[in-house]
ZAMARGU-4260 file (C-alpha; in steps of 0.2 Angstrom, whole numbers, plus 5000, padded with zeros to 4 digits):
<rodrens>
0) 5627/5267/5305 | 5637/5278/5313 | 5629/5286/5329 | 5626/5303/5334 | 5637/5309/5351
5) 5622/5312/5361 | 5615/5331/5364 | 5605/5337/5377 | 5590/5347/5372 | 5594/5368/5374
10) 5575/5375/5381 | 5567/5387/5368 | 5571/5403/5382 | 5591/5394/5384 | 5607/5398/5380
15) 5620/5384/5372 | 5635/5384/5380 | 5645/5377/5367 | 5658/5385/5356 | 5656/5401/5371
20) 5668/5410/5375 | 5660/5418/5392 | 5664/5428/5406 | 5664/5422/5426 | 5654/5426/5440
25) 5664/5436/5449 | 5661/5447/5464 | 5659/5467/5461 | 5666/5463/5443 | 5652/5454/5439
30) 5638/5471/5441 | 5629/5478/5426 | 5641/5489/5420 | 5657/5475/5417 | 5644/5463/5411
35) 5640/5476/5395 | 5658/5480/5395 | 5661/5462/5392 | 5647/5461/5377 | 5652/5476/5372
40) 5669/5467/5367 | 5664/5451/5362 | 5658/5437/5377 | 5646/5428/5369 | 5639/5427/5385
45) 5641/5434/5404 | 5640/5427/5424 | 5630/5438/5436 | 5640/5437/5451 | 5634/5425/5462
50) 5617/5429/5473 | 5612/5419/5488 | 5593/5413/5488 | 5589/5422/5506 | 5599/5439/5496
55) 5584/5437/5482 | 5569/5432/5492 | 5558/5447/5497 | 5565/5458/5483 | 5555/5468/5473
60) 5558/5470/5455 | 5554/5486/5444 | 5558/5495/5430 | 5568/5506/5432 | 5563/5523/5420
65) 5581/5530/5422 | 5591/5515/5416 | 5581/5506/5407 | 5583/5492/5417 | 5574/5479/5429
70) 5581/5479/5448 | 5577/5470/5462 | 5578/5479/5478 | 5574/5477/5497 | 5575/5486/5511
75) 5592/5482/5522 | 5590/5477/5539 | 5605/5480/5543 | 5604/5470/5558 | 5587/5476/5567
80) 5567/5468/5563 | 5561/5482/5557 | 5571/5493/5541 | 5570/5513/5546 | 5556/5519/5534
85) 5571/5532/5528 | 5581/5521/5523 | 5584/5519/5504 | 5581/5500/5492 | 5597/5491/5490
90) 5600/5486/5472 | 5601/5466/5473 | 5601/5463/5456 | 5602/5472/5442 | 5596/5466/5422
95) 5598/5476/5406 | 5584/5466/5395 | 5590/5478/5381 | 5606/5470/5380 | 5606/5454/5391
100) 5593/5447/5386 | 5597/5428/5380 | 5616/5429/5387 | 5614/5433/5406 | 5615/5418/5416
105) 5609/5422/5434 | 5624/5414/5445 | 5614/5407/5463 | 5620/5404/5479 | 5612/5391/5490
110) 5612/5376/5500 | 5593/5371/5499 | 5581/5364/5486 | 5567/5373/5490 | 5575/5391/5494
115) 5583/5387/5476 | 5567/5386/5466 | 5560/5400/5476 | 5574/5415/5473 | 5577/5407/5454
120) 5560/5407/5449 | 5559/5429/5456 | 5574/5429/5437 | 5568/5416/5429 | 5560/5423/5415
125) 5571/5439/5413 | 5589/5427/5410 | 5592/5414/5399 | 5601/5401/5412 | 5599/5398/5429
130) 5618/5391/5435 | 5624/5385/5455 | 5642/5391/5462 | 5647/5374/5470 | 5665/5380/5468
135) 5667/5399/5479 | 5679/5394/5491 | 5675/5409/5503 | 5673/5407/5521 | 5655/5420/5520
140) 5649/5405/5507 | 5655/5388/5512 | 5651/5393/5529 | 5633/5394/5523 | 5636/5374/5515
145) 5636/5384/5499 | 5647/5387/5488 | 5661/5372/5486 | 5656/5365/5505 | 5645/5358/5490
150) 5658/5345/5483 | 5658/5339/5502 | 5638/5336/5500 | 5639/5329/5479 | 5619/5321/5483
155) 5615/5338/5491 | 5620/5346/5475 | 5611/5335/5464 | 5595/5336/5471 | 5596/5357/5468
160) 5599/5355/5450 | 5585/5339/5449 | 5575/5355/5460 | 5578/5369/5448 | 5576/5359/5432
165) 5561/5352/5438 | 5554/5366/5446 | 5562/5379/5436 | 5570/5374/5421 | 5555/5365/5411
170) 5545/5380/5417 | 5551/5394/5413 | 5560/5387/5396 | 5580/5391/5404 | 5595/5379/5406
175) 5600/5375/5424 | 5622/5374/5425 | 5633/5371/5437 | 5649/5377/5440 | 5661/5364/5450
180) 5681/5364/5455 | 5693/5350/5454 | 5689/5337/5470 | 5708/5329/5476 | 5707/5313/5466
185) 5702/5311/5447 | 5692/5297/5452 | 5680/5308/5465 | 5679/5321/5452 | 5674/5308/5439
190) 5661/5299/5450 | 5654/5319/5452 | 5652/5322/5437 | 5645/5307/5431 | 5631/5310/5444
195) 5629/5329/5442 | 5627/5325/5424 | 5612/5313/5424 | 5602/5328/5434 | 5596/5335/5419
200) 5608/5350/5419 | 5616/5356/5400 | 5630/5363/5405 | 5643/5362/5417 | 5659/5374/5418
205) 5671/5365/5429 | 5686/5379/5438 | 5703/5371/5437 | 5709/5372/5453 | 5702/5360/5469
210) 5695/5372/5483 | 5711/5376/5494 | 5719/5382/5478 | 5724/5401/5474 | 5723/5411/5456
215) 5742/5414/5460 | 5744/5394/5457 | 5743/5388/5442 | 5726/5380/5436 | 5727/5362/5436
220) 5720/5354/5418 | 5727/5336/5420 | 5709/5329/5423 | 5699/5343/5408 | 5701/5330/5399
225) 5692/5318/5407 | 5674/5331/5412 | 5676/5335/5395 | 5674/5316/5388 | 5659/5312/5402
230) 5650/5327/5399 | 5651/5325/5378 | 5646/5307/5380 | 5629/5314/5393 | 5625/5327/5378
235) 5632/5342/5394 | 5639/5357/5387 | 5660/5357/5396 | 5669/5376/5400 | 5684/5376/5407
240) 5690/5391/5420 | 5707/5394/5426 | 5718/5403/5417 | 5713/5407/5402 | 5721/5426/5395
245) 5710/5430/5381 | 5695/5422/5368 | 5711/5416/5358 | 5718/5403/5368 | 5702/5400/5377
250) 5699/5394/5359 | 5714/5383/5358 | 5712/5377/5377 | 5695/5372/5372 | 5701/5362/5356
255) 5715/5353/5367 | 5708/5345/5378 | 5691/5343/5371 | 5677/5352/5379 | 5665/5363/5372
260) 5673/5380/5376 | 5679/5392/5390 | 5677/5404/5405 | 5688/5419/5408 | 5691/5429/5424
265) 5704/5441/5430 | 5710/5445/5413 | 5693/5451/5409 | 5692/5461/5427 | 5709/5467/5422
270) 5704/5474/5402 | 5689/5467/5396 | 5694/5469/5379 | 5701/5452/5383 | 5686/5445/5372
275) 5692/5453/5354 | 5701/5440/5344 | 5719/5444/5341 | 5714/5448/5322 | 5701/5462/5328
280) 5717/5468/5336 | 5715/5461/5354 | 5716/5471/5368 | 5715/5487/5368 | 5723/5500/5379
285) 5717/5504/5397 | 5711/5522/5392 | 5699/5517/5376 | 5692/5504/5391 | 5692/5514/5402
290) 5684/5527/5393 | 5670/5515/5387 | 5666/5509/5402 | 5663/5525/5411 | 5650/5528/5398
295) 5642/5512/5402 | 5642/5516/5421 | 5636/5532/5419 | 5623/5528/5407 | 5614/5513/5423
300) 5617/5525/5438 | 5631/5512/5445 | 5632/5512/5460 | 5648/5521/5466 | 5660/5512/5474
305) 5657/5496/5464 | 5662/5511/5449 | 5680/5517/5460 | 5682/5499/5462 | 5682/5493/5442
310) 5693/5506/5437 | 5704/5501/5452 | 5707/5486/5442 | 5706/5493/5423 | 5717/5507/5426
315) 5735/5503/5429 | 5745/5506/5445 | 5758/5514/5437 | 5748/5526/5430 | 5749/5542/5436
320) 5732/5550/5437 | 5729/5530/5446 | 5729/5537/5465 | 5723/5551/5459 | 5706/5542/5452
325) 5707/5530/5465 | 5706/5545/5477 | 5692/5554/5469 | 5674/5556/5477 | 5661/5555/5460
330) 5661/5555/5445 | 5662/5574/5440 | 5682/5570/5448 | 5683/5553/5433 | 5679/5564/5421
335) 5689/5578/5425 | 5707/5569/5431 | 5704/5559/5415 | 5700/5572/5403 | 5681/5565/5397
340) 5673/5578/5393 | 5660/5574/5381 | 5652/5562/5399 | 5655/5576/5411 | 5636/5585/5409
345) 5630/5565/5412 | 5643/5565/5427 | 5633/5579/5436 | 5618/5573/5433 | 5621/5554/5440
350) 5631/5561/5457 | 5616/5572/5459 | 5605/5555/5457 | 5615/5548/5467 | 5618/5560/5480
355) 5637/5557/5479 | 5641/5575/5477 | 5656/5583/5485 | 5649/5593/5500 | 5660/5603/5511
360) 5663/5600/5528 | 5664/5606/5543 | 5673/5604/5558 | 5664/5596/5570 | 5662/5607/5588
365) 5673/5604/5603 | 5665/5591/5615 | 5669/5594/5631 | 5670/5579/5635 | 5685/5565/5636
370) 5683/5560/5618 | 5688/5538/5615 | 5702/5535/5608 | 5701/5517/5605 | 5680/5520/5600
375) 5687/5532/5585 | 5700/5519/5579 | 5684/5507/5577 | 5673/5518/5570 | 5683/5532/5559
380) 5677/5549/5554 | 5659/5546/5551 | 5655/5560/5547 | 5668/5563/5532 | 5659/5546/5525
385) 5642/5553/5529 | 5646/5568/5517 | 5650/5560/5503 | 5637/5547/5504 | 5647/5535/5507
390) 5640/5531/5525 | 5624/5518/5523 | 5630/5500/5518 | 5635/5493/5501 | 5620/5481/5491
395) 5623/5464/5496 | 5627/5458/5482 | 5642/5469/5482 | 5645/5467/5502 | 5648/5448/5497
400) 5632/5444/5508 | 5621/5439/5493 | 5638/5436/5481 | 5649/5424/5477 | 5668/5426/5480
405) 5679/5437/5467 | 5690/5426/5463 | 5677/5413/5449 | 5672/5401/5459
</rodrens>
């Protein structure tokens, strides 16, 4: 009798990672508009940006009637024990259930089984899976024992996954997965993968770089076949990440190395139409992608700073209008510069709602006191920032406090 390969069952509300090409978790580039854009162009699943457990704990869940989104918000403390009553709540995480239901994976940054479970329970009913970040090399993550630091504490990582499987995955009937990096030797990587596959996870993603490596260094795929074989033996879906340029390459590499699918990071940040197959036309011109991104960003009242950053990634630096767009102050200006006339009225409406309409600044009154040049250098022109509604701090998930590294962790 021919034995069938072992296969971990996918929970009723979960997502099967097999035969999928997905969007990687990225700070700023993993916020809602970017995820919706990736789905628009054919991504099978999308990962949100790494969100730290403590950032989620204490949030308020609410439905936003303007955007039809589910928002998790909280008041920023800014280091104070008692936030001011005038402070606006920051959006820690935003989900669009109509478009992301069954296709969104929430990635959590954690170093504690208890905190991971507490945070994951808040969002579990709205997502198809919880993924633990065990690959982010950035200091803000590793200094707290999270991200790639978990690769040095495999038993802690395994205990986090086991707790999530039992207390979140089984309860909400969604999948639990993990994203790792390569260890220094194949033997170390093999031991880690074998241990993690025994925790009850449904999926494992491997970023084919070691912790010290940076995106400019070519991905290492020497260990990939071994990792894929172990995952297959245990019935766990395996995705590969690192130097994946588009859907067609992801499919080809998955077949070549015996894994179940591919995850795209920086290529999607530069042009989300990379999820289109070549027989569908492949990559689209940047203007078409930017126009689609703007429509989505406006439809969900995306934070202006995040939109401005993504425009700087989606537009070629040599484009004549690039510098003007990256220097713009609000949505209206971008629509004028890119001649997106059909979006102009919506841009005015969103600018008003986000309080980023252009305000004429008045020169400050002359002070009789001697100016403190060092204080000026440290603080900059704060009045000018406030005039454009950019003086307040960004949400945690967009400052890197509540989210993972921009490079795929």
